[in-house]
Backbone as CSV, one residue per row, in Angstrom:
resi,resn,N_x,N_y,N_z,CA_x,CA_y,CA_z,C_x,C_y,C_z
1,MET,15.307,5.877,-9.617,15.794,7.008,-8.836,17.304,7.127,-8.992
2,SER,17.774,8.352,-9.187,19.205,8.573,-9.352,19.947,8.294,-8.055
3,GLN,21.133,7.699,-8.193,22.000,7.546,-7.039,22.825,8.813,-6.872
4,ARG,23.291,9.045,-5.647,23.985,10.303,-5.344,25.446,10.037,-4.996
5,VAL,26.317,10.852,-5.576,27.750,10.750,-5.337,28.202,12.037,-4.660
6,LEU,28.812,11.922,-3.491,29.339,13.072,-2.765,30.834,13.183,-3.031
7,VAL,31.251,14.316,-3.600,32.658,14.572,-3.866,33.196,15.477,-2.759
8,ILE,34.206,14.997,-2.034,34.843,15.798,-0.977,36.260,16.116,-1.450
9,ASP,36.468,17.348,-1.899,37.755,17.775,-2.455,37.822,19.287,-2.341
10,ASP,39.012,19.822,-2.045,39.137,21.263,-1.861,39.346,22.032,-3.164
11,SER,39.351,21.341,-4.283,39.548,22.001,-5.575,38.222,22.084,-6.337
12,GLU,37.802,23.309,-6.628,36.578,23.487,-7.401,36.751,22.966,-8.822
13,ILE,37.985,22.995,-9.321,38.247,22.470,-10.659,37.983,20.972,-10.696
14,VAL,38.453,20.258,-9.656,38.223,18.815,-9.581,36.718,18.530,-9.549
15,HIS,35.976,19.320,-8.780,34.524,19.136,-8.711,33.888,19.299,-10.096
16,ALA,34.300,20.324,-10.802,33.732,20.583,-12.126,34.063,19.454,-13.100
17,VAL,35.309,18.961,-13.031,35.730,17.883,-13.932,34.936,16.612,-13.658
18,ILE,34.798,16.265,-12.371,34.078,15.038,-12.022,32.609,15.139,-12.421
19,GLU,31.996,16.292,-12.169,30.593,16.445,-12.548,30.420,16.315,-14.058
20,GLN,31.359,16.863,-14.794,31.295,16.756,-16.257,31.456,15.302,-16.705
21,ARG,32.370,14.588,-16.067,32.621,13.196,-16.458,31.454,12.279,-16.113
22,LEU,30.734,12.597,-15.051,29.618,11.749,-14.635,28.284,12.207,-15.210
23,ALA,28.331,13.248,-16.043,27.090,13.821,-16.577,26.300,12.831,-17.420
24,LEU,26.981,11.902,-18.073,26.297,10.941,-18.938,25.622,9.825,-18.141
25,ASP,26.002,9.673,-16.873,25.403,8.636,-16.030,24.262,9.231,-15.211
26,ASP,23.348,8.375,-14.792,22.186,8.825,-14.032,22.537,8.962,-12.558
27,VAL,23.370,9.957,-12.250,23.781,10.205,-10.872,23.645,11.690,-10.553
28,GLU,23.396,11.962,-9.287,23.386,13.336,-8.781,24.690,13.562,-8.029
29,VAL,25.415,14.614,-8.387,26.700,14.891,-7.765,26.522,15.962,-6.695
30,LEU,26.958,15.627,-5.464,26.951,16.560,-4.339,28.381,17.043,-4.104
31,HIS,28.537,18.248,-3.572,29.868,18.838,-3.468,30.174,19.305,-2.052
32,ALA,31.387,18.999,-1.580,31.904,19.510,-0.306,33.367,19.884,-0.518
33,LEU,33.753,21.081,-0.072,35.112,21.583,-0.302,36.023,21.374,0.898
34,ASP,35.488,20.837,1.998,36.335,20.554,3.160,35.776,19.343,3.900
35,ALA,36.571,18.842,4.832,36.204,17.606,5.541,34.964,17.788,6.398
36,LYS,34.868,18.898,7.115,33.739,19.121,8.012,32.417,19.105,7.258
37,ASP,32.366,19.839,6.153,31.136,19.881,5.360,30.867,18.520,4.717
38,GLY,31.931,17.829,4.321,31.758,16.517,3.714,31.141,15.518,4.667
39,VAL,31.636,15.479,5.904,31.081,14.562,6.905,29.634,14.942,7.222
40,ARG,29.370,16.242,7.315,27.997,16.693,7.589,27.038,16.227,6.498
41,GLN,27.425,16.407,5.244,26.551,16.002,4.145,26.384,14.474,4.102
42,ALA,27.446,13.755,4.415,27.352,12.294,4.427,26.325,11.834,5.460
43,ILE,26.311,12.482,6.615,25.377,12.118,7.677,23.947,12.512,7.310
44,GLU,23.778,13.736,6.818,22.433,14.265,6.587,21.808,13.799,5.277
45,LEU,22.617,13.571,4.240,22.085,13.286,2.913,22.218,11.826,2.493
46,SER,23.011,11.048,3.227,23.193,9.605,2.935,23.442,9.334,1.455
47,PRO,24.541,9.829,0.907,24.841,9.554,-0.504,25.139,8.071,-0.713
48,ASP,25.105,7.653,-1.969,25.371,6.245,-2.293,26.861,5.969,-2.470
49,LEU,27.659,7.024,-2.603,29.107,6.871,-2.793,29.785,8.164,-2.396
50,VAL,30.958,8.046,-1.791,31.789,9.213,-1.485,33.085,9.111,-2.279
51,LEU,33.374,10.142,-3.072,34.675,10.286,-3.724,35.479,11.239,-2.860
52,LEU,36.552,10.744,-2.261,37.238,11.453,-1.185,38.688,11.752,-1.534
53,ASP,39.031,13.027,-1.464,40.414,13.445,-1.702,41.292,13.012,-0.523
54,LEU,42.513,12.603,-0.818,43.433,12.199,0.248,43.960,13.388,1.037
55,ASP,44.098,14.538,0.385,44.708,15.709,1.030,43.731,16.874,1.049
56,LEU,43.222,17.166,2.259,42.321,18.295,2.454,42.925,19.249,3.482
57,PRO,42.536,20.504,3.453,43.167,21.468,4.368,42.888,21.207,5.837
58,ASP,41.727,20.639,6.177,41.385,20.468,7.590,41.506,19.029,8.083
59,ALA,41.830,18.084,7.211,42.013,16.681,7.610,42.490,15.896,6.404
60,ASN,43.135,14.742,6.666,43.505,13.916,5.512,42.412,12.876,5.251
61,GLY,42.434,12.335,4.055,41.379,11.419,3.645,41.266,10.188,4.513
62,PHE,42.394,9.690,5.009,42.369,8.500,5.857,41.551,8.763,7.124
63,GLU,41.748,9.936,7.728,41.022,10.293,8.947,39.525,10.422,8.671
64,ILE,39.170,11.044,7.541,37.760,11.217,7.200,37.111,9.860,6.951
65,CYS,37.804,8.993,6.247,37.269,7.664,5.971,37.026,6.905,7.274
66,GLN,37.938,7.013,8.220,37.761,6.345,9.512,36.552,6.893,10.255
67,VAL,36.339,8.215,10.179,35.165,8.823,10.811,33.882,8.276,10.192
68,LEU,33.849,8.223,8.867,32.658,7.730,8.174,32.391,6.263,8.498
69,LYS,33.452,5.465,8.560,33.282,4.035,8.801,33.003,3.711,10.271
70,SER,33.235,4.652,11.158,33.008,4.402,12.583,31.582,4.717,13.010
71,SER,30.808,5.349,12.130,29.437,5.707,12.471,28.463,4.744,11.814
72,PRO,27.464,4.237,12.563,26.480,3.337,11.952,25.646,4.015,10.870
73,VAL,25.577,5.344,10.913,24.797,6.081,9.917,25.512,6.113,8.574
74,THR,26.844,6.286,8.593,27.596,6.461,7.346,28.458,5.260,6.965
75,SER,28.586,4.279,7.846,29.470,3.144,7.543,29.066,2.358,6.298
76,PRO,27.758,2.278,5.934,27.422,1.525,4.716,27.795,2.247,3.421
77,ILE,28.163,3.516,3.489,28.461,4.282,2.272,29.860,3.919,1.774
78,PRO,29.992,3.405,0.547,31.331,3.085,0.030,32.145,4.355,-0.211
79,VAL,33.447,4.247,0.033,34.366,5.369,-0.161,35.392,4.994,-1.221
80,VAL,35.537,5.858,-2.211,36.576,5.715,-3.228,37.505,6.914,-3.110
81,PHE,38.799,6.649,-2.939,39.750,7.737,-2.787,40.101,8.357,-4.133
82,LEU,40.177,9.693,-4.125,40.688,10.447,-5.264,42.128,10.813,-4.962
83,THR,43.035,10.508,-5.861,44.438,10.792,-5.593,45.226,10.974,-6.881
84,ALA,46.284,11.745,-6.770,47.219,11.881,-7.886,48.458,11.035,-7.627
85,SER,48.474,10.366,-6.462,49.640,9.580,-6.067,49.512,8.131,-6.551
86,THR,50.644,7.525,-6.782,50.690,6.102,-7.136,51.362,5.289,-6.046
87,ASP,51.524,5.901,-4.872,52.207,5.254,-3.762,51.420,4.023,-3.281
88,VAL,52.071,2.857,-3.320,51.410,1.608,-2.954,51.046,1.589,-1.472
89,ALA,51.943,2.103,-0.629,51.687,2.099,0.814,50.438,2.905,1.147
90,ALA,50.251,4.025,0.464,49.062,4.852,0.698,47.803,4.102,0.286
91,LYS,47.875,3.384,-0.822,46.712,2.621,-1.267,46.370,1.516,-0.269
92,VAL,47.383,0.831,0.227,47.157,-0.230,1.210,46.508,0.343,2.466
93,ARG,47.000,1.494,2.905,46.426,2.113,4.091,44.962,2.501,3.846
94,GLY,44.691,2.980,2.642,43.316,3.356,2.305,42.363,2.183,2.384
95,PHE,42.792,1.046,1.833,41.946,-0.146,1.919,41.786,-0.594,3.369
96,ASP,42.839,-0.443,4.160,42.788,-0.855,5.564,41.779,-0.039,6.371
97,VAL,41.608,1.254,6.010,40.663,2.091,6.772,39.251,2.020,6.208
98,GLY,39.057,1.229,5.127,37.685,0.986,4.678,37.321,1.405,3.280
99,ALA,38.268,1.955,2.506,37.948,2.348,1.134,37.715,1.112,0.264
100,VAL,36.891,1.264,-0.764,36.623,0.147,-1.667,37.426,0.249,-2.965
101,ASP,37.996,1.441,-3.246,38.725,1.595,-4.505,39.505,2.899,-4.477
102,TYR,40.395,3.029,-5.439,41.125,4.263,-5.705,40.860,4.656,-7.148
103,VAL,40.823,5.949,-7.412,40.762,6.424,-8.793,41.641,7.666,-8.899
104,SER,42.437,7.696,-9.931,43.329,8.826,-10.141,42.545,10.029,-10.649
105,LYS,42.910,11.223,-10.177,42.220,12.435,-10.623,42.405,12.684,-12.110
106,ASP,43.525,12.207,-12.651,43.755,12.395,-14.083,43.490,11.112,-14.875
107,ALA,42.687,10.224,-14.288,42.353,8.976,-14.978,41.536,9.266,-16.231
108,ASP,41.580,8.341,-17.159,40.759,8.459,-18.359,39.291,8.581,-17.940
109,PRO,38.523,9.483,-18.553,37.119,9.656,-18.164,36.327,8.355,-18.160
110,ALA,36.576,7.495,-19.141,35.850,6.224,-19.200,36.191,5.341,-18.004
111,GLU,37.459,5.357,-17.579,37.855,4.553,-16.415,37.202,5.086,-15.147
112,MET,37.189,6.414,-14.970,36.567,6.981,-13.770,35.083,6.630,-13.714
113,ARG,34.404,6.770,-14.831,32.978,6.448,-14.861,32.757,4.965,-14.559
114,ALA,33.618,4.115,-15.101,33.469,2.673,-14.874,33.657,2.325,-13.403
115,ARG,34.647,2.945,-12.749,34.897,2.663,-11.337,33.740,3.176,-10.468
116,VAL,33.217,4.344,-10.827,32.079,4.884,-10.085,30.856,3.991,-10.277
117,ARG,30.600,3.568,-11.499,29.458,2.688,-11.761,29.585,1.376,-10.997
118,ALA,30.792,0.825,-10.943,31.004,-0.438,-10.235,30.703,-0.278,-8.744
119,ALA,31.180,0.818,-8.157,30.943,1.054,-6.731,29.457,1.282,-6.457
120,LEU,28.786,2.024,-7.338,27.358,2.285,-7.158,26.537,1.016,-7.359
121,ARG,26.955,0.177,-8.298,26.243,-1.081,-8.532,26.328,-1.979,-7.300
122,THR,27.523,-2.057,-6.711,27.703,-2.856,-5.500,26.849,-2.305,-4.365
123,LYS,26.796,-0.976,-4.245,25.982,-0.343,-3.197,24.502,-0.655,-3.413
124,ARG,24.038,-0.639,-4.649,22.638,-0.934,-4.925,22.301,-2.373,-4.534
125,TYR,23.169,-3.315,-4.892,22.944,-4.717,-4.523,22.935,-4.878,-3.004
126,HIS,23.858,-4.196,-2.344,23.922,-4.269,-0.884,22.628,-3.729,-0.273
127,ASP,22.126,-2.618,-0.799,20.891,-2.033,-0.273,19.707,-2.970,-0.480
128,MET,19.665,-3.625,-1.645,18.563,-4.554,-1.922,18.578,-5.725,-0.950
129,LEU,19.761,-6.283,-0.722,19.863,-7.408,0.203,19.548,-6.977,1.627
130,SER,20.018,-5.798,1.993,19.769,-5.282,3.333,18.282,-5.053,3.552
131,ALA,17.608,-4.497,2.527,16.175,-4.238,2.647,15.403,-5.537,2.805
132,ARG,15.759,-6.545,2.017,15.063,-7.826,2.113,15.232,-8.444,3.496
133,ALA,16.407,-8.272,4.076,16.671,-8.844,5.393,15.910,-8.118,6.492
134,GLN,15.357,-6.937,6.175,14.661,-6.152,7.187,13.155,-6.055,6.938
135,ILE,12.652,-6.888,6.038,11.217,-6.918,5.745,10.583,-8.122,6.424
136,ASP,9.455,-7.896,7.082,8.712,-8.995,7.686,7.994,-9.760,6.579
137,ALA,8.228,-11.058,6.511,7.721,-11.864,5.399,6.200,-11.948,5.383
138,LEU,5.546,-11.899,6.536,4.093,-12.063,6.585,3.359,-10.780,6.205
139,THR,3.742,-9.669,6.816,2.981,-8.428,6.638,3.529,-7.527,5.538
140,GLY,4.784,-7.726,5.151,5.409,-6.823,4.194,5.883,-5.524,4.813
141,LEU,5.731,-5.393,6.132,6.216,-4.212,6.841,7.684,-4.406,7.219
142,TRP,8.302,-3.339,7.729,9.655,-3.491,8.264,9.606,-4.406,9.481
143,ASN,10.689,-5.141,9.730,10.697,-6.072,10.857,11.259,-5.427,12.125
144,ARG,11.338,-6.225,13.186,11.774,-5.702,14.493,13.209,-5.197,14.429
145,ARG,14.052,-5.879,13.696,15.442,-5.444,13.583,15.517,-4.040,12.988
146,TYR,14.746,-3.815,11.938,14.740,-2.491,11.318,14.149,-1.462,12.281
147,PHE,13.089,-1.839,12.978,12.457,-0.927,13.931,13.461,-0.418,14.960
148,ASP,14.201,-1.346,15.562,15.165,-0.958,16.594,16.206,0.009,16.050
149,GLN,16.736,-0.277,14.857,17.774,0.578,14.284,17.211,1.928,13.855
150,ARG,16.040,1.899,13.217,15.455,3.159,12.730,15.093,4.084,13.877
151,LEU,14.469,3.540,14.918,14.091,4.382,16.048,15.329,4.932,16.748
152,ALA,16.363,4.112,16.886,17.610,4.591,17.493,18.213,5.721,16.660
153,ASP,18.212,5.581,15.334,18.758,6.621,14.456,17.933,7.907,14.551
154,GLU,16.608,7.783,14.581,15.755,8.965,14.655,15.915,9.674,15.995
155,LEU,16.068,8.907,17.069,16.279,9.521,18.383,17.629,10.228,18.441
156,ALA,18.652,9.630,17.811,19.968,10.270,17.781,19.894,11.593,17.019
157,ALA,19.174,11.599,15.901,19.008,12.832,15.131,18.196,13.857,15.913
158,ALA,17.189,13.379,16.642,16.370,14.282,17.446,17.195,14.946,18.538
159,GLN,18.071,14.170,19.159,18.914,14.719,20.215,19.947,15.688,19.661
160,ARG,20.450,15.378,18.472,21.499,16.223,17.883,20.945,17.531,17.335
161,TYR,19.775,17.469,16.703,19.256,18.650,16.004,17.971,19.204,16.618
162,GLY,17.530,18.644,17.730,16.338,19.150,18.380,15.049,18.835,17.647
163,ARG,15.021,17.767,16.890,13.824,17.398,16.137,12.880,16.556,16.996
164,LEU,11.667,16.386,16.493,10.670,15.582,17.183,10.612,14.176,16.586
165,VAL,10.313,13.205,17.412,10.039,11.847,16.959,8.851,11.332,17.762
166,SER,7.890,10.737,17.068,6.757,10.121,17.750,6.701,8.642,17.410
167,LEU,6.072,7.894,18.290,5.974,6.446,18.128,4.550,6.005,18.405
168,VAL,4.003,5.180,17.511,2.681,4.583,17.698,2.854,3.073,17.829
169,MET,2.345,2.513,18.921,2.310,1.067,19.113,0.859,0.620,18.948
170,MET,0.655,-0.457,18.202,-0.696,-0.920,17.862,-0.798,-2.416,18.126
171,ASP,-1.907,-2.847,18.738,-2.108,-4.262,19.034,-3.513,-4.666,18.594
172,VAL,-3.622,-5.785,17.879,-4.925,-6.272,17.420,-5.718,-6.790,18.617
173,ASP,-6.949,-6.318,18.751,-7.786,-6.716,19.883,-8.265,-8.167,19.740
174,HIS,-8.217,-8.900,20.838,-8.730,-10.279,20.906,-8.148,-11.159,19.798
175,PHE,-6.868,-10.981,19.511,-6.282,-11.739,18.399,-6.225,-13.235,18.701
176,LYS,-6.034,-13.590,19.947,-5.996,-15.021,20.305,-7.331,-15.691,19.982
177,LEU,-8.441,-14.980,20.220,-9.757,-15.537,19.911,-9.921,-15.745,18.402
178,ILE,-9.368,-14.813,17.614,-9.434,-14.958,16.158,-8.707,-16.227,15.737
179,ASN,-7.510,-16.430,16.268,-6.750,-17.648,15.942,-7.469,-18.910,16.418
180,ASP,-8.023,-18.864,17.638,-8.666,-20.051,18.207,-9.941,-20.425,17.454
181,ARG,-10.721,-19.435,17.058,-12.018,-19.706,16.444,-11.923,-19.940,14.930
182,LEU,-11.030,-19.213,14.276,-10.981,-19.273,12.808,-9.693,-19.884,12.275
183,GLY,-8.749,-20.168,13.161,-7.515,-20.812,12.741,-6.386,-19.825,12.484
184,HIS,-5.175,-20.308,12.614,-4.002,-19.453,12.423,-3.861,-18.924,10.997
185,PRO,-4.246,-19.697,9.962,-4.169,-19.129,8.604,-5.011,-17.864,8.453
186,PHE,-6.213,-17.856,9.067,-7.031,-16.645,8.997,-6.401,-15.521,9.809
187,GLY,-5.808,-15.879,10.954,-5.093,-14.865,11.739,-3.964,-14.253,10.943
188,ASP,-3.248,-15.081,10.190,-2.178,-14.563,9.333,-2.745,-13.639,8.257
189,PHE,-3.909,-14.019,7.703,-4.565,-13.194,6.684,-4.929,-11.825,7.259
190,VAL,-5.431,-11.806,8.487,-5.772,-10.544,9.144,-4.530,-9.659,9.269
191,LEU,-3.421,-10.234,9.713,-2.189,-9.456,9.860,-1.687,-8.948,8.517
192,GLN,-1.810,-9.764,7.472,-1.397,-9.324,6.147,-2.202,-8.120,5.695
193,ARG,-3.521,-8.197,5.866,-4.370,-7.088,5.443,-4.120,-5.844,6.290
194,LEU,-3.910,-6.017,7.577,-3.611,-4.871,8.433,-2.285,-4.235,8.048
195,GLY,-1.308,-5.078,7.674,-0.042,-4.548,7.196,-0.228,-3.685,5.962
196,GLU,-1.087,-4.133,5.038,-1.376,-3.354,3.834,-2.031,-2.024,4.187
197,ARG,-3.011,-2.066,5.077,-3.713,-0.848,5.467,-2.787,0.130,6.178
198,LEU,-1.896,-0.418,6.994,-0.946,0.430,7.708,0.005,1.118,6.723
199,GLY,0.525,0.345,5.770,1.439,0.913,4.791,0.802,1.990,3.943
200,GLU,-0.519,1.867,3.694,-1.235,2.849,2.874,-1.622,4.094,3.653
201,SER,-1.503,4.054,4.973,-2.022,5.137,5.820,-0.945,6.069,6.358
202,VAL,0.308,5.821,6.015,1.388,6.641,6.560,2.166,7.320,5.434
203,ARG,3.013,8.271,5.822,3.839,8.998,4.852,5.032,8.147,4.433
204,ASN,5.658,8.571,3.344,6.849,7.855,2.876,7.983,7.901,3.889
205,VAL,8.050,8.972,4.673,9.144,9.112,5.646,8.898,8.309,6.920
206,ASP,7.661,7.842,7.114,7.341,7.069,8.310,7.792,5.618,8.139
207,ALA,7.903,4.905,9.240,8.359,3.510,9.201,7.345,2.607,9.891
208,PRO,6.418,2.005,9.126,5.492,1.025,9.711,6.187,-0.321,9.868
209,CYS,6.122,-0.900,11.054,6.895,-2.113,11.360,6.024,-3.151,12.064
210,ARG,6.428,-4.401,11.943,5.850,-5.448,12.778,6.761,-5.601,13.988
211,TYR,6.239,-5.238,15.145,7.047,-5.248,16.353,7.190,-6.655,16.904
212,GLY,6.136,-7.448,16.763,6.177,-8.828,17.245,4.777,-9.373,17.392
213,GLY,4.544,-10.610,16.961,3.217,-11.198,17.073,2.181,-10.369,16.347
214,GLU,1.101,-9.991,17.087,0.063,-9.155,16.502,0.264,-7.678,16.825
215,GLU,1.453,-7.319,17.322,1.740,-5.935,17.682,2.534,-5.262,16.566
216,LEU,2.032,-4.118,16.098,2.662,-3.339,15.045,3.100,-2.000,15.614
217,ALA,3.969,-1.309,14.895,4.479,-0.033,15.376,4.752,0.889,14.194
218,ILE,4.698,2.193,14.445,5.019,3.187,13.423,5.973,4.209,14.028
219,VAL,7.123,4.390,13.403,8.057,5.452,13.777,7.743,6.654,12.898
220,LEU,7.460,7.799,13.530,7.056,8.997,12.789,8.039,10.137,13.052
221,PRO,8.978,10.382,12.147,9.921,11.488,12.321,9.226,12.839,12.163
222,GLU,9.751,13.855,12.847,9.246,15.226,12.722,7.733,15.278,12.897
223,THR,7.231,14.614,13.938,5.785,14.511,14.141,5.446,14.826,15.589
224,THR,4.500,15.734,15.793,4.062,16.065,17.144,3.181,14.953,17.703
225,ALA,2.938,15.020,18.999,2.066,14.028,19.634,0.652,14.121,19.082
226,VAL,0.198,15.344,18.825,-1.159,15.525,18.287,-1.269,14.910,16.902
227,SER,-0.288,15.153,16.051,-0.320,14.582,14.702,-0.231,13.058,14.746
228,ALA,0.606,12.534,15.642,0.723,11.081,15.777,-0.594,10.479,16.260
229,GLN,-1.261,11.164,17.196,-2.556,10.695,17.676,-3.582,10.706,16.550
230,GLN,-3.536,11.729,15.706,-4.472,11.808,14.581,-4.221,10.681,13.581
231,THR,-2.949,10.377,13.358,-2.607,9.262,12.469,-3.139,7.952,13.037
232,ALA,-2.907,7.728,14.330,-3.384,6.497,14.970,-4.909,6.410,14.920
233,GLU,-5.575,7.527,15.157,-7.039,7.529,15.144,-7.574,7.245,13.742
234,ARG,-6.901,7.776,12.726,-7.320,7.508,11.342,-7.186,6.023,11.010
235,ILE,-6.088,5.415,11.460,-5.879,3.988,11.206,-6.876,3.160,11.999
236,ARG,-7.119,3.545,13.257,-8.077,2.818,14.092,-9.458,2.800,13.446
237,THR,-9.884,3.961,12.950,-11.198,4.061,12.318,-11.269,3.213,11.046
238,ALA,-10.217,3.274,10.242,-10.200,2.510,8.989,-10.294,1.012,9.251
239,ILE,-9.623,0.543,10.300,-9.665,-0.890,10.629,-11.050,-1.277,11.125
240,ALA,-11.609,-0.472,12.030,-12.904,-0.810,12.638,-14.044,-0.781,11.632
241,GLU,-13.918,0.038,10.590,-15.016,0.200,9.637,-14.897,-0.718,8.428
242,ALA,-13.926,-1.615,8.404,-13.753,-2.524,7.265,-13.685,-3.961,7.760
243,PRO,-14.843,-4.603,7.953,-14.867,-5.989,8.454,-14.174,-6.956,7.501
244,PHE,-13.689,-8.053,8.049,-13.074,-9.123,7.260,-14.145,-10.158,6.925
245,GLU,-14.146,-10.629,5.685,-15.119,-11.638,5.268,-14.675,-13.030,5.728
246,THR,-15.597,-13.770,6.332,-15.347,-15.158,6.708,-16.384,-16.035,6.001
247,GLU,-16.317,-17.341,6.210,-17.258,-18.246,5.558,-18.668,-18.085,6.104
248,SER,-18.793,-17.552,7.314,-20.123,-17.402,7.916,-20.568,-15.936,7.879
249,LEU,-20.021,-15.119,8.752,-20.406,-13.711,8.844,-19.178,-12.813,8.753
250,PRO,-19.372,-11.552,8.355,-18.251,-10.614,8.366,-17.704,-10.466,9.791
251,LEU,-16.406,-10.421,9.925,-15.754,-10.318,11.230,-15.177,-8.925,11.403
252,GLN,-15.651,-8.216,12.420,-15.100,-6.906,12.697,-13.840,-7.060,13.547
253,VAL,-12.756,-6.534,13.048,-11.482,-6.544,13.769,-11.191,-5.125,14.227
254,THR,-10.785,-4.972,15.474,-10.410,-3.657,15.988,-8.985,-3.716,16.544
255,ALA,-8.437,-2.559,16.825,-7.080,-2.486,17.364,-6.997,-1.359,18.380
256,SER,-6.071,-1.509,19.301,-5.809,-0.488,20.315,-4.446,0.139,20.052
257,PHE,-4.303,1.419,20.436,-3.101,2.177,20.087,-2.548,2.927,21.294
258,GLY,-1.214,2.930,21.402,-0.526,3.763,22.369,0.421,4.691,21.642
259,VAL,0.421,5.973,22.008,1.230,6.989,21.319,2.175,7.643,22.314
260,ALA,3.417,7.807,21.916,4.397,8.546,22.723,5.185,9.460,21.800
261,SER,5.649,10.584,22.334,6.410,11.543,21.541,7.503,12.163,22.392
262,THR,8.623,12.481,21.763,9.724,13.108,22.504,9.335,14.466,23.057
263,GLU,8.368,15.148,22.446,7.989,16.487,22.922,7.289,16.437,24.279
264,LEU,6.834,15.254,24.685,6.106,15.133,25.949,7.008,14.837,27.134
265,PHE,8.307,14.695,26.878,9.252,14.423,27.953,9.879,15.722,28.449
266,ASP,10.164,15.780,29.736,10.777,16.986,30.308,12.194,17.206,29.792
267,ALA,12.904,16.115,29.490,14.290,16.218,29.001,14.428,15.396,27.722
268,PRO,13.951,15.929,26.570,13.982,15.155,25.315,15.370,14.677,24.920
269,SER,16.399,15.436,25.273,17.754,15.069,24.849,18.266,13.807,25.538
270,SER,17.589,13.393,26.628,18.051,12.216,27.372,17.221,10.967,27.071
271,ILE,16.258,11.073,26.167,15.368,9.944,25.888,16.118,8.846,25.152
272,GLN,15.991,7.641,25.636,16.558,6.486,24.982,15.437,5.664,24.333
273,LEU,15.817,4.764,23.442,14.842,3.939,22.730,13.911,3.238,23.699
274,GLU,14.475,2.640,24.750,13.666,1.874,25.690,12.624,2.749,26.378
275,GLY,12.991,4.010,26.658,12.068,4.913,27.335,10.876,5.277,26.480
276,LEU,11.123,5.568,25.193,10.020,5.938,24.304,9.114,4.736,24.051
277,VAL,9.706,3.565,23.862,8.904,2.353,23.661,8.078,2.048,24.916
278,ALA,8.686,2.201,26.084,7.966,1.928,27.330,6.779,2.866,27.497
279,ALA,6.955,4.140,27.136,5.856,5.101,27.252,4.712,4.732,26.313
280,ALA,5.031,4.397,25.057,3.989,4.012,24.098,3.326,2.709,24.512
281,ASP,4.120,1.775,25.031,3.582,0.478,25.437,2.666,0.620,26.657
282,THR,3.023,1.509,27.575,2.178,1.760,28.743,0.850,2.372,28.311
283,ALA,0.920,3.300,27.355,-0.314,3.897,26.822,-1.165,2.842,26.116
284,LEU,-0.518,1.936,25.396,-1.243,0.850,24.731,-1.927,-0.054,25.753
285,TYR,-1.233,-0.357,26.836,-1.816,-1.189,27.894,-3.051,-0.516,28.477
286,LEU,-2.979,0.801,28.674,-4.121,1.531,29.214,-5.293,1.510,28.230
287,ALA,-4.995,1.612,26.924,-6.057,1.534,25.920,-6.759,0.181,25.985
288,LYS,-5.988,-0.882,26.197,-6.569,-2.219,26.340,-7.423,-2.296,27.615
289,ARG,-6.895,-1.768,28.681,-7.580,-1.866,29.969,-8.881,-1.070,29.981
290,GLU,-8.918,0.015,29.233,-10.097,0.872,29.224,-11.165,0.404,28.230
291,GLY,-10.932,-0.703,27.551,-11.985,-1.240,26.703,-11.609,-1.545,25.275
292,ARG,-10.364,-1.281,24.877,-9.881,-1.577,23.519,-10.512,-0.655,22.473
293,ASN,-10.035,-0.799,21.232,-10.515,-0.010,20.098,-10.449,1.483,20.397
294,ARG,-9.322,1.921,20.861,-9.147,3.329,21.204,-7.676,3.715,21.151
295,VAL,-7.429,5.023,21.221,-6.074,5.573,21.186,-5.799,6.274,22.506
296,VAL,-4.662,5.992,23.097,-4.233,6.675,24.316,-2.854,7.276,24.075
297,VAL,-2.659,8.504,24.522,-1.385,9.199,24.363,-0.682,9.296,25.706
298,ALA,0.595,8.950,25.722,1.392,9.041,26.950,1.846,10.475,27.147
299,ASP,1.530,11.061,28.314,2.017,12.400,28.633,3.489,12.358,28.989
300,ALA,3.853,11.417,29.845,5.236,11.274,30.301,5.301,10.027,31.144
301,ILE,6.486,9.626,31.497,6.642,8.473,32.376,6.663,8.969,33.825
302,PRO,5.854,8.455,34.757,4.918,7.356,34.542,3.491,7.838,34.306
303,ARG,3.287,9.167,34.182,1.928,9.686,34.051,1.381,9.378,32.666
304,ILE,0.131,8.925,32.584,-0.532,8.608,31.319,-1.882,9.324,31.300
305,SER,-2.216,9.986,30.233,-3.532,10.598,30.110,-4.253,10.021,28.910
306,ARG,-5.520,9.855,29.032,-6.323,9.258,27.978,-6.798,10.313,27.008
307,VAL,-6.681,10.049,25.717,-7.250,10.898,24.683,-8.627,10.353,24.342
308,ALA,-9.632,11.211,24.351,-10.989,10.749,24.125,-11.157,10.159,22.735
309,THR,-11.655,8.936,22.660,-11.959,8.267,21.402,-13.252,7.498,21.583
310,PRO,-13.876,7.055,20.507,-15.143,6.329,20.643,-14.988,5.077,21.508
311,ALA,-16.046,4.750,22.182,-16.046,3.548,23.029,-15.939,2.319,22.161
312,PRO,-15.341,1.240,22.663,-15.212,0.026,21.871,-16.567,-0.570,21.543
313,ARG,-16.659,-1.152,20.357,-17.922,-1.766,19.940,-18.018,-3.199,20.429
């Protein structure tokens, strides 16, 4: 997949020159002619590198770099300053506010490409290490740390742009009995297989995670409560209809699901991570209490309504 470079500069000529110089590399060049549009694109498009002019009509590069580095959404994006100046003090200040490099606008094309490649290579390595640190080793799903950050980011975007976010919490039924009767290695095998099934049942934009123990979760951006319930029901059915083989008899494993969505709250703009998780968790508890192997959707806190699903087997 091509990496993306966002150029923030008020000169269309500079944009054309940079795009021409980077044409031989496998990168997509994004363009912003002012600071406001540049920050917007950085937030919405998450480029792999920002090439930032020091002098823009609506802000200077140092201020823009500080804005980018102060946000958890854009702080991981490396910034390389574009400048025609050789002033040492300016370069020192740039590094102090978070830039990783400087490149002259009239630099040799080979040098500019080399500096861009170096910054993109470092970003790729950083992303790989970051991803590994956020993967659950047993299930291959995202871990709790990633879940907390992703849900917080999606809720922030939902509040800012009026988008929907839904959450599915899932718990394996009678998991303690599985561990007690068949041993923890088999319990681990069950979680591994469920992780695989979960990953195969969601969209690329969704985030299937291991929340803790035998509890899994799915963050679903731009998803209504009805669609989230349908996703949970599809996963519930797939799990219930595919028994696990044991040394004696096939073992049917089932799971219970709680669903919550920002659209079900009276004031979506005020929803915090803890509130959405609590709503989904309360719905999950009700699914367990009503017999397991079912999906329950939270209407709002504290009201919970049950969505009709097949009775537990």
